[in-house]
C-alpha positions as CSV (number, residue, x, y, z in Angstrom):
1,M,77.6,60.4,87.6
2,K,78.9,64.0,87.8
3,K,78.2,66.1,84.8
4,N,81.1,68.1,83.3
5,I,80.2,71.7,83.4
6,I,81.9,73.8,80.7
7,E,82.6,77.2,82.1
8,N,82.0,80.2,80.0
9,P,85.5,81.3,78.5
10,F,84.6,85.0,78.9
11,L,83.7,84.6,82.6
12,L,86.8,82.4,83.1
13,N,89.0,85.2,81.6
14,K,87.3,87.8,83.7
15,R,88.1,85.8,86.9
16,K,91.7,85.3,85.8
17,E,92.0,89.0,85.1
18,K,90.6,89.9,88.5
19,R,93.0,87.5,90.3
20,L,95.9,88.9,88.3
21,I,94.9,92.5,89.3
22,R,94.6,91.5,92.9
23,F,98.0,89.8,92.8
24,W,99.7,92.9,91.4
25,Q,98.0,95.1,93.9
26,I,99.1,93.0,96.9
27,G,102.6,92.6,95.3
28,I,103.1,96.4,94.8
29,F,101.9,97.0,98.4
30,I,104.3,94.4,99.9
31,T,107.2,95.7,97.7
32,I,106.7,99.3,98.9
33,L,106.7,98.1,102.5
34,L,109.9,96.0,102.0
35,L,111.7,98.9,100.2
36,W,110.6,101.3,102.9
37,E,111.9,99.0,105.6
38,L,115.2,98.3,103.9
39,L,115.9,101.9,102.9
40,S,115.3,103.0,106.4
41,K,117.5,100.2,107.8
42,W,120.3,101.0,105.4
43,G,120.1,104.7,106.2
44,V,119.2,105.7,102.6
45,I,116.2,107.5,104.0
46,N,116.1,109.3,107.4
47,K,114.4,106.9,109.9
48,F,113.6,109.9,112.1
49,L,111.6,111.6,109.4
50,F,110.1,108.6,107.6
51,S,110.0,106.0,110.4
52,S,109.8,102.4,109.2
53,P,107.1,99.6,108.9
54,S,108.7,97.6,111.7
55,A,108.6,100.7,114.1
56,I,105.0,101.4,113.1
57,Y,104.1,97.7,113.7
58,K,105.7,97.8,117.2
59,L,103.8,101.0,118.1
60,L,100.6,99.5,116.7
61,T,100.8,96.4,119.0
62,V,101.3,98.7,122.0
63,Y,98.2,100.8,121.1
64,L,96.2,97.6,120.4
65,K,97.2,96.0,123.8
66,N,96.2,99.0,125.9
67,G,92.9,99.5,123.9
68,E,93.6,103.2,123.3
69,L,93.6,102.8,119.5
70,F,90.0,101.5,119.4
71,Q,88.8,104.6,121.2
72,H,90.6,106.8,118.6
73,I,89.2,104.8,115.7
74,G,85.7,104.7,117.2
75,I,85.3,108.4,117.6
76,S,86.8,109.2,114.1
77,L,84.6,106.5,112.5
78,L,81.5,107.8,114.2
79,E,82.2,111.4,113.1
80,T,82.9,110.3,109.6
81,M,79.8,108.1,109.3
82,L,77.6,111.0,110.6
83,G,79.2,113.4,108.1
84,L,78.8,110.9,105.3
85,I,75.2,110.0,106.0
86,I,74.0,113.6,106.8
87,G,75.9,115.2,103.9
88,T,74.9,112.6,101.3
89,F,71.2,112.4,102.4
90,F,70.6,116.1,102.6
91,G,72.7,116.7,99.5
92,L,70.5,114.2,97.5
93,L,67.4,115.7,99.0
94,I,68.3,119.2,97.9
95,A,69.3,118.0,94.5
96,V,65.9,116.4,94.1
97,I,64.2,119.7,95.1
98,L,66.3,121.6,92.5
99,W,65.5,119.0,89.8
100,W,61.8,119.2,90.8
101,N,61.6,123.0,90.6
102,K,63.8,124.7,88.0
103,T,63.0,128.2,89.3
104,I,64.5,127.3,92.7
105,A,67.5,125.8,90.9
106,R,68.1,129.0,88.9
107,I,67.8,131.1,92.1
108,C,70.3,128.8,94.0
109,D,72.8,128.4,91.2
110,P,75.1,131.4,92.0
111,F,75.0,130.5,95.7
112,L,76.0,126.9,95.1
113,V,78.9,128.1,92.9
114,V,80.1,130.4,95.6
115,L,79.7,127.8,98.3
116,N,81.6,125.2,96.2
117,A,84.4,127.7,95.7
118,L,84.8,128.5,99.4
119,P,87.7,126.6,101.1
120,K,85.7,124.7,103.7
121,T,88.8,123.4,105.5
122,A,90.1,127.0,105.9
123,L,86.7,127.9,107.4
124,A,86.7,124.9,109.7
125,P,87.6,126.9,112.9
126,I,84.6,129.2,112.3
127,M,82.3,126.3,111.8
128,I,83.5,124.7,115.0
129,I,82.9,127.9,116.9
130,W,79.4,128.1,115.5
131,A,78.5,124.4,116.0
132,G,80.5,123.8,119.2
133,T,83.6,121.8,120.0
134,G,83.6,118.0,120.0
135,L,81.3,115.7,118.0
136,K,79.0,118.5,116.7
137,G,81.7,120.8,115.4
138,I,83.8,118.1,113.7
139,T,80.7,116.5,112.1
140,T,79.6,119.9,110.8
141,V,83.0,120.3,109.1
142,A,82.6,116.9,107.5
143,V,79.0,117.7,106.4
144,S,80.0,121.0,104.9
145,I,82.6,119.4,102.6
146,S,80.4,116.6,101.3
147,L,77.1,118.5,101.1
148,I,77.8,121.0,98.3
149,I,79.6,118.3,96.3
150,T,76.7,116.0,96.6
151,I,74.1,118.7,95.6
152,I,76.0,119.9,92.5
153,S,77.0,116.4,91.3
154,A,73.6,114.8,91.9
155,Y,71.7,117.7,90.3
156,N,73.9,117.5,87.2
157,Y,73.3,113.7,87.0
158,F,69.6,114.1,87.3
159,N,69.5,116.6,84.5
160,Q,71.4,114.2,82.2
161,I,68.4,111.9,81.9
162,E,67.3,111.7,78.2
163,E,64.4,114.1,77.6
164,E,62.8,111.5,75.3
165,K,62.4,109.0,78.1
166,I,60.8,111.7,80.3
167,K,58.4,112.7,77.5
168,M,57.5,109.1,76.9
169,L,56.5,108.6,80.6
170,R,54.5,111.9,80.5
171,S,52.7,110.6,77.4
172,F,51.5,107.7,79.5
173,G,50.3,110.0,82.2
174,A,53.2,109.6,84.6
175,T,53.4,112.2,87.4
176,K,56.6,114.0,88.3
177,W,56.9,111.8,91.4
178,Q,56.6,108.7,89.3
179,I,59.2,110.0,86.8
180,L,61.5,110.7,89.8
181,H,61.3,107.3,91.5
182,K,60.8,105.2,88.4
183,L,63.3,106.8,86.1
184,V,65.6,109.4,87.5
185,L,66.7,107.8,90.8
186,P,67.1,104.2,89.4
187,S,69.0,105.4,86.4
188,N,71.3,107.4,88.6
189,F,72.0,104.6,91.1
190,P,75.6,104.1,89.8
191,N,76.2,107.8,90.0
192,I,74.9,108.0,93.5
193,I,77.2,105.2,94.5
194,N,80.1,107.2,93.0
195,I,79.0,110.2,95.0
196,I,79.0,108.1,98.2
197,K,82.6,106.9,97.4
198,I,83.8,110.5,96.9
199,N,82.0,111.6,100.1
200,I,83.8,108.9,102.1
201,G,87.1,110.7,101.3
202,M,85.6,114.1,101.7
203,S,84.1,113.2,105.1
204,W,87.4,111.9,106.3
205,I,89.1,115.1,105.3
206,G,86.6,117.1,107.3
207,V,86.9,114.9,110.3
208,I,90.7,114.9,110.3
209,V,90.8,118.7,109.8
210,G,88.3,119.1,112.7
211,E,90.3,116.8,114.9
212,F,93.5,118.7,114.1
213,I,91.8,121.8,115.6
214,V,89.9,120.8,118.7
215,S,89.8,117.1,119.4
216,R,91.5,115.2,122.2
217,K,90.6,111.9,120.6
218,G,90.6,110.4,117.1
219,L,93.0,109.6,114.4
220,G,93.4,113.3,113.5
221,F,94.5,113.9,117.1
222,L,97.0,111.0,117.0
223,I,98.5,112.4,113.8
224,T,98.7,116.0,115.2
225,Y,100.1,114.8,118.6
226,G,102.7,112.6,116.9
227,S,103.9,115.6,114.8
228,Q,104.0,117.9,117.8
229,I,106.3,115.5,119.8
230,F,108.2,114.4,116.6
231,R,107.0,110.8,116.8
232,L,106.8,110.1,113.1
233,D,106.0,106.4,113.7
234,L,102.8,107.6,115.5
235,V,102.0,110.0,112.6
236,M,102.5,107.2,110.0
237,M,100.5,104.7,112.1
238,G,97.6,107.1,112.1
239,V,97.8,107.7,108.4
240,F,98.1,103.9,107.7
241,I,95.1,103.1,109.8
242,L,93.1,105.9,108.2
243,A,94.0,104.6,104.7
244,I,92.8,101.0,105.6
245,I,89.5,102.2,107.1
246,A,88.8,104.4,104.1
247,Y,89.5,101.5,101.8
248,L,87.3,99.1,103.7
249,M,84.4,101.7,103.7
250,S,84.8,102.0,99.9
251,E,84.8,98.2,99.5
252,A,81.7,98.0,101.6
253,V,80.0,100.4,99.2
254,N,81.2,98.3,96.2
255,L,79.6,95.2,97.8
256,I,76.3,97.0,98.1
257,E,76.5,98.1,94.5
258,K,77.2,94.5,93.4
259,K,74.3,93.1,95.3
260,F,72.0,95.7,93.9
261,K,73.1,95.0,90.4
262,S,72.7,91.2,90.9
263,K,69.1,91.7,92.1
264,R,68.3,93.9,89.1
265,S,69.8,91.4,86.6
């Protein structure tokens, strides 16, 4: 005989709430597309300037059939992943060094403030000249945007650990390395995940700006080329694909976070 399992009301409400939120998200997205299509069809908005979902879909099928779109997505995704990984890794590494040695942190503080204030996108042409055109230059721009943000954010998070917890570990004879990997890093895992999510967007900004300047391939090139020849359907297609990929990357990070939390619980 099957046993009747009584589900926890709290968990049941959470699932209902999650489904409701997802329903509204999808509903709002579909509504926007329908309004966009109808307004462009009725002439309320200029179809030349704003294009329409149907025109974007037709162009998307053409690019999918000839395989050209996958080349553009592939190169942009590679540049973004390199910028994200390199910027996040070295940013966290430098933040650890600053946390480890307060003297170095004090020395570097004004330089970090200045670097953070500099408009990295405006300096992108100079960086590309230094690093070279193509993959190296565009990745350098992406790294430059995410690196400083990672250093400053991670260092501030590391310093927010309660001093009492650190003193307690020291009283038991814990070394600085043990405090770092037993307390500081595990306690800041959610913050590191948030930094990665932010860096996804920052890396994409760097890649698109770099592709605007020098690239002959990539989503940034598609958007620039579309604007140059006044093909707004091509521009909007590039933006739409960019938004989807950025969303999927963020969701992938969320899945990693959930798996980590489930293992710890």
